[in-house]
N, C-alpha and C positions, 0 to 999 in steps of 0.2 A: 497483367504486367507486373501491376502493382502486388498483386499475393504471393508472387514470386521475391520480390524484394524484404529486407528486415523492417519492421516497425519499432518503433521507441518511443513510450512516454514521455509527456512533460508533465512534470510537478509542478505546480505555480507556488509560488512565497513571496507573501509582503516582508520578509522577514529572511534574508537568506542566512546568515548567521545563528538565529534561532531553528530555523529548517533543517540547516546542517547537524547543528546537536542534537535534534529529534531523531533525524534519519542515524547517524553515525553512533549516537548512543544508547538511545532505546532500541533501535531495530541491528544498529551493528551493522553498519554497511561500512562500504571503504569506499575514501572517496578517489577519484581517477584525475583526468584532468580539469581543470578550473578553466573555464570560459566564458567572454562577455558577462561575469559576474555571478556564472551560477559554476553549479559543478556537474559532472557527469559518473553516474553509478553503474558499475558493469553487474550483470547477473549471469545467470545458464542459458547455456545456448545461443551467447553472441550475443544476446538482448542489452538492451540500456534504456537508462532516461535520464533526462536533464533535469536538475532542480533550477530553477531563473526566478529574477526576481519581477515582478509583476503586481500593482494594486489589485487583482482581479482573483485574487488565490482565493481560496475557500467559497467562492461564490456559488458553484456548481451544487444541485443537489442531487447529485449521482455519481457512482463510485468512480474515479481517476482512473485507478487501474487495479489489477490484482494479481497476486501470486499463486499461482498453481503450486500446491504441498500432494505431497505423499499420506501425511500425519497432520490433519489439523489442531486437531484435542493437543497435541505435542506441539505445534506451535504456537499455538493461542496461550498456552500455560507459559512458556518462554517466554514471549513478550507480554502477559502480564505480571509475571517476575521482575522484569525490568520498566514497569511501570506503565506499559500500553493499557488504556481503557479502551474496553470494546463497546460497539452501541447494541441498540437492544432497539429493533425494530419490529413493529405488529406487521406480521406475515404468516400467514398460512404454513405449516409445517413443524413439525417436530422440533423443541426446542431444547436442547442438553443442558445440565449446571456451569458449563463453560460460556455459553451464550451462541455456541455455533446451535444454527438453523439447517435441516437436513428437509429439502423438497426438489424436484424439478428434476432428482439424479447427481444431485451434487449436498455437498455441505459448503457452508457459506459462515464466516464470522466478519465483521466491518470495525472499522477503527475512524477517526478522524488524525490528524496528524499535527506538526504544531499550529500548523496555517489554517485547520478548519475543512482541508481535503480529506473526503470520502477513500477511504484503500481496503481491500477487501483480499479475505484468502480463499481460495476454493480448494475443494477435494474433492474429485470424483466418485462418485460409488455405482 
């Protein structure tokens, strides 16, 4: 039953205004409707995420969400040009000069947002 329903991500923020600047200026997101002190962002395929205030932002040591892209090297280069800093994890696999790791049938790169949340970009290979 749930598998036939859309799923949406929550992105926690200690400071919603600061997080909005990161997502809207550095990542280029266009804000949707504002609700309950947060904001909804819409993506491809009718997917969405909700950026909301919580003191628990940045406490997870795992990725909060990922974007599936067709050209990860291009996406990483574009985000770096906007000031996004990518993480360097000690993982098995081949690491390119851009910081992209190829392992397990995918290419991946990770960055932290302004709130300390880990986000990922993934490309199937």
